[in-house]
Residue frames relative to the residue before (quaternion, step in Angstrom):
aa qw qx qy qz dx dy dz
M 1.0000 0.0000 0.0000 0.0000 0.00 0.00 0.00
S 0.4114 -0.6925 0.5340 0.2570 3.63 -0.90 1.00
A 0.5902 -0.5822 0.4529 0.3280 3.48 -1.31 0.61
A 0.5012 -0.6492 0.4732 0.3215 3.59 -1.03 0.63
I 0.7970 0.0233 0.0203 0.6031 3.47 1.06 -0.96
T 0.0029 -0.7870 0.6160 0.0346 3.55 -1.07 0.66
M 0.0314 -0.7360 0.6746 0.0469 3.55 -1.27 0.60
S 0.0459 -0.7971 0.6013 -0.0297 3.49 -0.85 1.08
N 0.8473 -0.1635 0.0923 0.4968 3.65 -0.55 1.21
I 0.1773 0.8245 -0.5077 0.1763 3.47 0.93 1.10
H 0.0005 0.7793 -0.6266 0.0028 3.62 -0.88 0.86
K 0.0662 0.7833 -0.6156 0.0561 3.55 -1.09 0.90
S 0.0483 -0.7971 0.6019 -0.0017 3.55 -0.83 0.97
F 0.1691 -0.6983 0.6694 0.1887 3.56 -1.38 0.42
G 0.7947 -0.0673 -0.0060 0.6032 3.59 -0.21 1.21
P 0.8058 -0.2167 0.1690 0.5246 3.54 -0.82 -0.98
K 0.6112 0.5811 -0.3512 0.4067 3.64 1.18 -0.42
K 0.3098 -0.7382 0.5810 0.1470 3.52 -0.80 1.16
V 0.1576 -0.8324 0.5253 0.0798 3.65 -0.36 1.13
I 0.7678 0.0932 -0.0567 0.6314 3.65 1.10 -0.77
N 0.0495 -0.8567 0.5115 -0.0435 3.48 -0.53 1.22
D 0.8462 -0.1942 0.0613 0.4925 3.54 -0.27 1.46
V 0.2382 0.7911 -0.5158 0.2267 3.49 0.94 0.94
S 0.0134 0.7880 -0.6117 0.0685 3.58 -1.01 1.10
I 0.2800 0.7574 -0.5642 0.1722 3.62 -0.84 0.93
S 0.1639 -0.7595 0.6170 0.1248 3.52 -1.19 0.52
I 0.1593 -0.7923 0.5881 0.0324 3.61 -0.85 1.08
E 0.3410 -0.7713 0.5115 0.1649 3.53 -0.75 1.09
P 0.6247 -0.5282 0.4153 0.3978 3.63 -1.20 0.49
G 0.7982 0.2410 -0.1949 0.5165 3.61 -0.96 0.93
E 0.5355 0.5995 -0.4323 0.4086 3.64 1.15 -0.05
L 0.2385 -0.7094 0.6501 0.1311 3.53 -1.32 0.66
I 0.0324 0.8305 -0.5537 0.0519 3.53 -0.22 1.20
G 0.1669 -0.8118 0.5500 0.1034 3.60 -0.94 0.74
F 0.2345 -0.7314 0.6227 0.1494 3.48 -1.03 0.92
L 0.0855 -0.8519 0.5166 -0.0088 3.50 -0.24 1.36
G 0.3840 0.7285 -0.5081 0.2522 3.62 -0.51 1.04
P 0.6406 -0.5596 0.3663 0.3772 3.60 -1.21 0.30
S 0.6743 -0.4273 0.3773 0.4694 3.59 -1.29 0.12
G 0.7846 0.3098 -0.2351 0.4828 3.57 -0.99 0.92
A 0.4803 0.7030 -0.4299 0.3006 3.59 1.21 -0.08
G 0.5673 -0.5730 0.4204 0.4161 3.54 1.16 -0.60
K 0.3715 0.7682 -0.4544 0.2558 3.56 1.29 0.22
T 0.6827 0.4829 -0.2654 0.4799 3.56 0.94 -1.10
T 0.6150 0.5457 -0.3291 0.4644 3.59 1.00 -0.86
T 0.6151 0.5444 -0.3199 0.4722 3.71 0.99 -0.78
I 0.6595 0.4645 -0.3262 0.4929 3.61 0.96 -0.76
K 0.6690 0.4927 -0.3273 0.4501 3.60 0.82 -0.86
L 0.6266 0.5232 -0.3658 0.4470 3.64 1.01 -0.48
L 0.6938 0.5049 -0.2431 0.4524 3.46 1.04 -1.08
T 0.7528 0.3475 -0.2251 0.5118 3.53 1.11 -0.49
G 0.6353 -0.6069 0.3216 0.3530 3.57 1.11 0.66
Q 0.4791 0.6977 -0.4310 0.3130 3.63 1.20 0.13
L 0.7421 0.1319 -0.0806 0.6522 3.43 1.42 -0.59
K 0.2823 -0.7273 0.5884 0.2123 3.60 -1.23 0.32
Q 0.4484 -0.6759 0.5275 0.2526 3.54 -1.16 0.81
E 0.5318 -0.5944 0.4853 0.3582 3.54 -1.29 0.42
S 0.8158 -0.0762 0.0537 0.5708 3.57 0.91 -0.72
G 0.5981 0.5020 -0.4250 0.4579 3.58 -1.20 0.40
T 0.3027 -0.7376 0.5780 0.1737 3.61 -1.38 0.31
A 0.0575 -0.7741 0.6301 0.0185 3.52 -1.29 0.72
T 0.0903 -0.7853 0.6100 0.0553 3.51 -1.04 0.78
I 0.0715 -0.7421 0.6628 0.0696 3.42 -1.40 0.30
L 0.8108 -0.0772 -0.0609 0.5771 3.51 -0.67 1.39
G 0.7297 -0.4670 0.2314 0.4426 3.58 1.01 0.88
K 0.6192 0.5288 -0.3320 0.4762 3.59 1.34 -0.07
D 0.4703 -0.6489 0.5124 0.3084 3.58 -0.98 0.79
T 0.4943 -0.7180 0.4223 0.2487 3.53 -0.75 1.14
K 0.6109 0.5506 -0.3515 0.4473 3.59 1.17 -0.18
T 0.7730 0.2598 -0.1683 0.5537 3.53 1.25 -0.17
L 0.2103 0.7872 -0.5515 0.1784 3.54 0.91 0.90
N 0.1778 -0.7885 0.5816 0.0914 3.54 -1.02 0.82
H 0.7949 -0.3476 0.2565 0.4261 3.54 -1.36 -0.06
E 0.6370 0.4964 -0.3230 0.4935 3.58 0.93 -0.78
C 0.6333 0.5064 -0.3601 0.4612 3.70 0.87 -0.68
Y 0.6715 0.4876 -0.3141 0.4612 3.64 0.84 -0.96
R 0.5889 0.5509 -0.4051 0.4309 3.67 1.03 -0.46
Q 0.7222 0.4254 -0.2618 0.4785 3.67 1.13 -0.29
I 0.6462 0.5067 -0.2786 0.4981 3.52 1.37 0.00
G 0.0693 -0.7629 0.6351 0.0993 3.60 -1.10 0.53
I 0.0904 -0.7992 0.5932 0.0358 3.64 -0.97 0.75
V 0.0566 -0.7614 0.6456 0.0120 3.55 -0.93 0.97
S 0.2077 0.7613 -0.5823 0.1952 3.56 -0.58 1.14
D 0.6940 -0.5042 0.3418 0.3838 3.53 -1.29 0.37
N 0.7502 0.3969 -0.1944 0.4918 3.50 1.07 -0.81
S 0.3853 0.7069 -0.5193 0.2866 3.63 1.16 0.46
G 0.4254 -0.7511 0.4570 0.2144 3.61 -0.54 1.20
L 0.0611 -0.7461 0.6623 0.0324 3.52 -1.18 0.91
Y 0.4902 -0.6356 0.5111 0.3073 3.50 -1.26 0.46
E 0.3056 -0.8208 0.4567 0.1560 3.61 -0.01 1.37
N 0.7401 0.4606 -0.2532 0.4194 3.67 0.92 -0.75
I 0.6910 0.3804 -0.3031 0.5348 3.64 1.23 0.15
N 0.5789 -0.6288 0.3757 0.3582 3.55 -1.12 0.50
A 0.7372 -0.4431 0.2779 0.4279 3.54 -1.39 0.24
Y 0.6544 0.5106 -0.3502 0.4340 3.62 0.77 -0.90
D 0.6971 0.4786 -0.3049 0.4381 3.61 0.87 -0.94
N 0.5415 0.5892 -0.3976 0.4489 3.56 1.19 -0.57
L 0.7312 0.4400 -0.2580 0.4529 3.52 0.75 -1.01
L 0.5710 0.5857 -0.3537 0.4537 3.55 1.24 -0.64
V 0.6373 0.5266 -0.3436 0.4455 3.65 0.87 -0.80
F 0.7127 0.4426 -0.2575 0.4794 3.52 0.85 -0.98
A 0.6011 0.5340 -0.3891 0.4496 3.68 1.08 -0.45
K 0.6250 0.5201 -0.3201 0.4862 3.59 1.14 -0.65
I 0.6728 0.4961 -0.3058 0.4558 3.61 0.84 -1.00
L 0.7322 0.4283 -0.2085 0.4869 3.58 1.07 -0.90
N 0.3179 -0.7785 0.4686 0.2706 3.61 1.38 -0.25
T 0.4922 0.6545 -0.4481 0.3585 3.42 0.91 1.01
D 0.6868 -0.5377 0.3026 0.3841 3.63 -1.17 0.51
K 0.3317 -0.7629 0.5244 0.1815 3.56 -0.66 1.17
G 0.4800 0.6667 -0.4330 0.3709 3.60 1.27 0.01
K 0.5643 0.6199 -0.3409 0.4256 3.57 1.32 -0.42
I 0.5307 0.7041 -0.3863 0.2707 3.50 1.10 -0.86
P 0.7246 0.4695 -0.2896 0.4132 3.63 0.52 -1.08
R 0.6484 0.5174 -0.3087 0.4654 3.55 1.06 -0.84
L 0.6394 0.5365 -0.3200 0.4482 3.59 0.96 -0.84
L 0.6472 0.5337 -0.2743 0.4703 3.45 0.96 -1.04
E 0.6349 0.5077 -0.3249 0.4832 3.57 0.99 -0.78
R 0.7001 0.4995 -0.2965 0.4153 3.55 0.79 -1.05
V 0.7446 0.3722 -0.2433 0.4978 3.58 1.12 -0.45
G 0.5895 -0.6416 0.3172 0.3745 3.51 1.33 0.42
L 0.6062 0.5501 -0.3899 0.4217 3.59 1.00 0.52
K 0.2585 0.7828 -0.5340 0.1875 3.73 1.07 0.45
N 0.7308 0.4427 -0.2520 0.4543 3.54 0.86 -0.97
D 0.7054 0.4621 -0.2300 0.4858 3.59 1.32 -0.23
M 0.4197 0.7721 -0.4362 0.1936 3.49 1.26 -0.11
K 0.7201 0.4296 -0.2647 0.4763 3.60 1.18 -0.33
K 0.5272 0.6144 -0.4125 0.4176 3.50 1.40 0.16
Q 0.5749 -0.5964 0.4609 0.3183 3.53 -1.19 0.78
V 0.5167 -0.6744 0.4330 0.3012 3.59 -0.85 1.00
K 0.6013 0.5611 -0.3859 0.4179 3.70 1.00 -0.54
K 0.6428 0.4702 -0.3214 0.5122 3.59 1.24 -0.29
F 0.4991 0.6384 -0.4521 0.3728 3.72 1.15 0.01
S 0.4299 -0.6330 0.5645 0.3095 3.51 -1.29 0.37
R 0.7084 -0.4488 0.2970 0.4566 3.57 -1.20 0.23
G 0.6960 0.5006 -0.2887 0.4262 3.55 0.89 -0.87
M 0.6117 0.5161 -0.3344 0.4977 3.60 1.19 -0.66
K 0.6308 0.5181 -0.3559 0.4550 3.59 0.98 -0.76
Q 0.6239 0.5599 -0.3231 0.4391 3.58 0.98 -0.89
R 0.6734 0.4948 -0.2812 0.4718 3.59 1.00 -0.97
L 0.6379 0.5312 -0.3313 0.4484 3.54 1.06 -0.65
V 0.6324 0.5124 -0.3098 0.4915 3.54 1.05 -0.86
L 0.5971 0.5145 -0.3895 0.4764 3.73 0.98 -0.59
A 0.6602 0.5294 -0.3105 0.4329 3.54 0.76 -1.06
R 0.6822 0.4757 -0.3021 0.4659 3.56 0.87 -0.88
A 0.6215 0.5259 -0.3626 0.4536 3.68 1.08 -0.65
L 0.7030 0.5053 -0.2518 0.4325 3.58 1.11 -0.68
L 0.4267 0.7631 -0.4034 0.2701 3.56 1.31 -0.34
H 0.7975 0.3077 -0.1258 0.5034 3.61 0.84 -0.99
N 0.4678 -0.7016 0.4466 0.2992 3.55 1.15 0.39
P 0.0287 0.8552 -0.5175 0.0094 3.60 0.66 0.96
K 0.5224 -0.6246 0.4913 0.3093 3.56 -1.20 0.63
I 0.7856 0.1336 -0.0539 0.6018 3.57 1.12 -0.72
L 0.0309 -0.8008 0.5978 0.0196 3.66 -0.78 0.97
F 0.2462 -0.7523 0.6072 0.0692 3.43 -0.91 1.21
L 0.0102 -0.7966 0.6039 -0.0264 3.56 -0.62 1.16
D 0.1470 -0.7846 0.6018 0.0236 3.55 -0.60 1.26
E 0.7852 -0.2413 0.1073 0.5601 3.68 -0.18 1.35
P 0.0184 0.8794 -0.4756 -0.0063 3.62 0.78 1.00
T 0.7744 0.3454 -0.1572 0.5063 3.56 1.23 -0.75
S 0.3217 0.7340 -0.5206 0.2945 3.59 1.23 0.33
G 0.8469 0.1861 -0.1461 0.4762 3.56 -0.88 1.07
L 0.5916 0.5929 -0.3638 0.4076 3.54 1.27 -0.02
D 0.5172 -0.6440 0.4352 0.3582 3.65 -1.02 0.55
P 0.6809 -0.5266 0.3081 0.4052 3.63 -1.07 0.48
S 0.6639 0.4991 -0.3308 0.4481 3.64 0.85 -0.78
T 0.6658 0.4769 -0.3089 0.4836 3.59 0.94 -0.67
T 0.6079 0.5605 -0.3378 0.4496 3.53 1.04 -0.76
I 0.6206 0.5380 -0.3037 0.4828 3.60 1.11 -0.96
E 0.6795 0.5089 -0.2896 0.4420 3.51 0.79 -0.95
I 0.6558 0.4769 -0.3075 0.4979 3.56 0.97 -0.86
H 0.6199 0.4962 -0.3720 0.4808 3.72 0.82 -0.70
K 0.6381 0.4848 -0.3670 0.4724 3.75 0.81 -0.70
L 0.6595 0.4859 -0.3476 0.4563 3.61 0.81 -0.77
M 0.6453 0.5078 -0.3357 0.4615 3.59 0.95 -0.70
M 0.6666 0.4826 -0.3377 0.4569 3.62 0.92 -0.61
E 0.5752 0.5816 -0.3435 0.4613 3.56 1.13 -0.63
M 0.6996 0.4609 -0.2633 0.4783 3.50 0.89 -1.05
K 0.6179 0.5506 -0.3449 0.4429 3.58 1.05 -0.71
E 0.6603 0.4997 -0.3149 0.4638 3.52 1.01 -0.87
G 0.6522 0.4740 -0.3077 0.5052 3.58 1.21 -0.41
G 0.6649 -0.5611 0.2796 0.4061 3.64 1.11 0.20
T 0.4352 0.7016 -0.4739 0.3064 3.69 1.20 0.06
T 0.2928 -0.7365 0.5815 0.1837 3.58 -1.03 0.78
F 0.1575 -0.8127 0.5567 0.0689 3.60 -0.83 0.98
F 0.0900 -0.7201 0.6844 0.0695 3.49 -1.17 0.81
L 0.0509 -0.8252 0.5605 -0.0470 3.52 -0.25 1.39
T 0.1036 -0.7389 0.6567 0.1101 3.58 -1.05 0.76
T 0.1392 0.7788 -0.5937 0.1468 3.65 -0.94 0.89
H 0.2425 -0.6993 0.6423 0.1993 3.46 -1.39 0.37
D 0.5368 0.6261 -0.3922 0.4074 3.60 1.33 0.24
M 0.3164 -0.7852 0.4985 0.1866 3.56 -0.19 1.24
T 0.6058 0.5644 -0.3530 0.4357 3.64 0.98 -0.67
E 0.6510 0.5195 -0.2707 0.4827 3.50 0.98 -0.97
A 0.6972 0.4905 -0.2839 0.4390 3.51 0.81 -0.96
S 0.6765 0.4821 -0.2708 0.4864 3.56 0.89 -1.05
K 0.6971 0.4952 -0.3107 0.4152 3.62 0.94 -0.58
L 0.7797 0.4031 -0.1359 0.4595 3.49 1.03 -0.97
C 0.7315 0.5097 -0.2554 0.3739 3.61 0.86 -1.10
D 0.4350 -0.6378 0.5777 0.2652 3.39 -1.32 0.68
R 0.7661 0.0205 -0.0177 0.6421 3.58 1.18 -0.67
I 0.2343 -0.7660 0.5822 0.1390 3.47 -1.15 0.62
V 0.1819 -0.7588 0.6149 0.1144 3.62 -0.83 0.83
L 0.2088 -0.7600 0.5998 0.1382 3.61 -0.69 1.03
F 0.0336 -0.8373 0.5400 -0.0795 3.51 -0.34 1.30
N 0.1316 0.7841 -0.5963 0.1108 3.61 -0.97 0.86
E 0.8699 -0.0357 -0.0483 0.4896 3.54 -0.95 0.98
G 0.7421 -0.4305 0.2104 0.4688 3.49 1.02 1.10
V 0.6924 0.4388 -0.2787 0.5004 3.64 1.21 0.08
I 0.3799 -0.6757 0.5782 0.2548 3.57 -1.23 0.80
L 0.3061 -0.7712 0.5433 0.1280 3.58 -0.52 1.27
D 0.7397 -0.2315 0.1892 0.6029 3.56 0.98 -0.88
M 0.0691 -0.7798 0.6202 0.0495 3.61 -1.34 0.26
G 0.3439 0.7005 -0.5905 0.2057 3.46 -1.32 0.46
T 0.6746 -0.4557 0.3531 0.4611 3.50 -1.34 -0.10
M 0.6768 -0.4547 0.3516 0.4599 3.62 -1.25 0.24
D 0.6713 0.5068 -0.3142 0.4401 3.61 0.81 -0.95
E 0.6594 0.5131 -0.3195 0.4470 3.62 0.98 -0.89
L 0.6714 0.4859 -0.2924 0.4772 3.57 0.95 -0.86
S 0.6194 0.5244 -0.3470 0.4701 3.63 0.98 -0.68
L 0.6606 0.5162 -0.2870 0.4634 3.58 0.82 -1.01
R 0.6756 0.5275 -0.2979 0.4202 3.55 0.84 -1.13
Y 0.8112 0.2698 -0.1384 0.5000 3.65 0.94 -0.84
N 0.4593 0.6458 -0.4839 0.3714 3.52 1.19 0.44
T 0.0635 0.8380 -0.5348 0.0876 3.59 0.57 1.14
E 0.7273 0.3016 -0.2010 0.5828 3.67 1.09 -0.55
K 0.1350 -0.8172 0.5583 0.0469 3.62 0.15 1.29
R 0.0580 0.8070 -0.5794 0.0983 3.51 -0.62 1.14
V 0.1894 -0.7418 0.6275 0.1418 3.61 -1.30 0.32
K 0.1937 -0.7648 0.6045 0.1098 3.55 -1.06 0.89
I 0.1199 -0.8041 0.5817 -0.0265 3.59 -0.75 1.23
M 0.1280 -0.7527 0.6390 0.0936 3.47 -1.08 0.91
L 0.2977 -0.7918 0.5093 0.1584 3.48 -0.59 1.11
K 0.6637 -0.5429 0.3510 0.3764 3.55 -1.14 0.26
T 0.5589 0.5573 -0.3409 0.5107 3.45 1.55 -0.30
K 0.4704 -0.6649 0.4118 0.4088 3.66 1.36 -0.24
E 0.4435 0.6638 -0.4670 0.3802 3.50 1.24 0.20
T 0.1829 -0.7795 0.5891 0.1092 3.64 -0.98 0.79
I 0.0090 -0.7886 0.6148 -0.0057 3.53 -0.94 0.94
E 0.1579 -0.7589 0.6258 0.0870 3.50 -1.12 0.69
L 0.0218 -0.8090 0.5849 -0.0543 3.50 -0.94 1.20
P 0.4991 -0.6027 0.5296 0.3274 3.55 -1.12 0.69
L 0.4592 -0.6697 0.5249 0.2551 3.58 -1.21 0.72
T 0.1796 0.7600 -0.5883 0.2099 3.46 -0.04 1.41
P 0.6604 -0.4531 0.3937 0.4512 3.69 -1.21 0.24
E 0.6881 0.4790 -0.3105 0.4479 3.56 0.81 -0.94
N 0.6928 0.4637 -0.2885 0.4709 3.65 0.86 -0.83
S 0.5321 0.6170 -0.3937 0.4256 3.58 1.19 -0.51
Q 0.6746 0.4957 -0.2804 0.4697 3.50 0.98 -0.87
K 0.6113 0.5498 -0.3155 0.4738 3.60 1.07 -0.71
I 0.6514 0.5153 -0.2806 0.4810 3.49 0.99 -1.03
S 0.6562 0.4831 -0.3135 0.4876 3.68 0.91 -0.91
D 0.6353 0.5142 -0.3415 0.4641 3.65 0.95 -0.73
L 0.6502 0.5133 -0.3216 0.4587 3.64 0.91 -0.80
I 0.6393 0.5022 -0.3152 0.4896 3.65 1.00 -0.92
A 0.6846 0.5135 -0.3016 0.4204 3.60 0.85 -0.99
A 0.6857 0.4526 -0.2583 0.5082 3.54 1.21 -0.66
D 0.4337 -0.7331 0.4349 0.2921 3.58 1.31 0.12
D 0.4156 0.7486 -0.4384 0.2732 3.55 1.10 0.69
V 0.6310 0.5975 -0.2882 0.4021 3.52 1.38 -0.42
L 0.2710 -0.7589 0.5761 0.1370 3.55 -0.91 1.14
T 0.7700 -0.0930 0.0783 0.6263 3.56 0.85 -1.01
M 0.0746 -0.7907 0.6070 0.0275 3.47 -1.38 0.52
H 0.0685 0.8130 -0.5736 0.0724 3.61 -0.62 1.06
T 0.4248 -0.6512 0.5581 0.2898 3.48 -1.17 0.72
Q 0.3653 -0.7611 0.5056 0.1782 3.64 -1.03 0.77
E 0.0376 -0.8054 0.5916 -0.0020 3.60 0.11 1.25
P 0.5436 -0.6297 0.4341 0.3458 3.52 -1.08 0.59
T 0.4037 -0.6828 0.5552 0.2501 3.61 -1.10 0.80
L 0.6777 -0.4842 0.3736 0.4083 3.41 -1.43 0.36
E 0.5890 0.5467 -0.3594 0.4743 3.64 1.10 -0.68
T 0.6646 0.5053 -0.3028 0.4598 3.59 0.80 -0.85
I 0.6689 0.4942 -0.2979 0.4686 3.53 0.82 -0.94
F 0.6544 0.4946 -0.3211 0.4733 3.64 0.91 -0.98
L 0.6432 0.5161 -0.3380 0.4535 3.67 0.95 -0.80
K 0.6470 0.5264 -0.3185 0.4504 3.55 0.99 -0.88
L 0.7160 0.4737 -0.2514 0.4470 3.61 1.06 -0.80
T 0.8162 0.2811 -0.0897 0.4968 3.53 1.11 -0.80
G 0.3598 -0.7272 0.4849 0.3263 3.57 1.16 -0.60
R 0.6918 0.3838 -0.2741 0.5469 3.57 1.30 0.38
G 0.4893 -0.6700 0.4587 0.3183 3.53 -1.27 0.40
L 0.6851 -0.5095 0.3604 0.3757 3.58 -1.37 -0.05
Q 0.5905 0.6038 -0.3772 0.3801 3.64 1.15 -0.42
């Protein structure tokens, strides 16, 4: 089976500033991959390159086997894009916004009420979009991107600024689509979102892929200081390096029935990113 997305030695600059620097990756059909990095890392530029909105100076990129420099209308019918700058018709209501795109995409308008319900906009479908909050507009853009059941969905910080309950609902919707075979390219600086959803995580900073892998692979790779955190029945918490000497101490605590909880302390994505770059993800 051919890769859904490929990037091979991609370079992109804006004037003297190198924004994407020798990026290569292959994404399989049905995979949910997350580009995790801070604002300004080059995540949005990567999406624009892959969707033909920008062109790289060198290297090659394909989407569904088609060179991204020559994408046509038929290609775009198989792609969905959710980003902050996705245009909406401000002077008509949410339902009619989706109706316009259903006609353009020649897709069933009967899906519109269910999609609006799934993104938490059922009760606002007749409200003018100019009266929507930023979060409501973001949810409407997501619903619009899902109208035509795209094979590949690009999500640029899709849950930024959304309330927790709506975020959970959107995550459920993403998982349903993934089970149906949709490929996801997700950019985020939210390590919880990345670790929860992604098959693979790309750690991305200043246009460079620092590392990539599953959450387990990354945790094991950077778990250089193996430690265990123990809460005793006295509610005292102790943290110990996993050494032969401390293994005996832990065994003694368990034998004495003093342990309430015990967890190994794997590094978080934030910790890994900080170790690689010296900066956080915000």
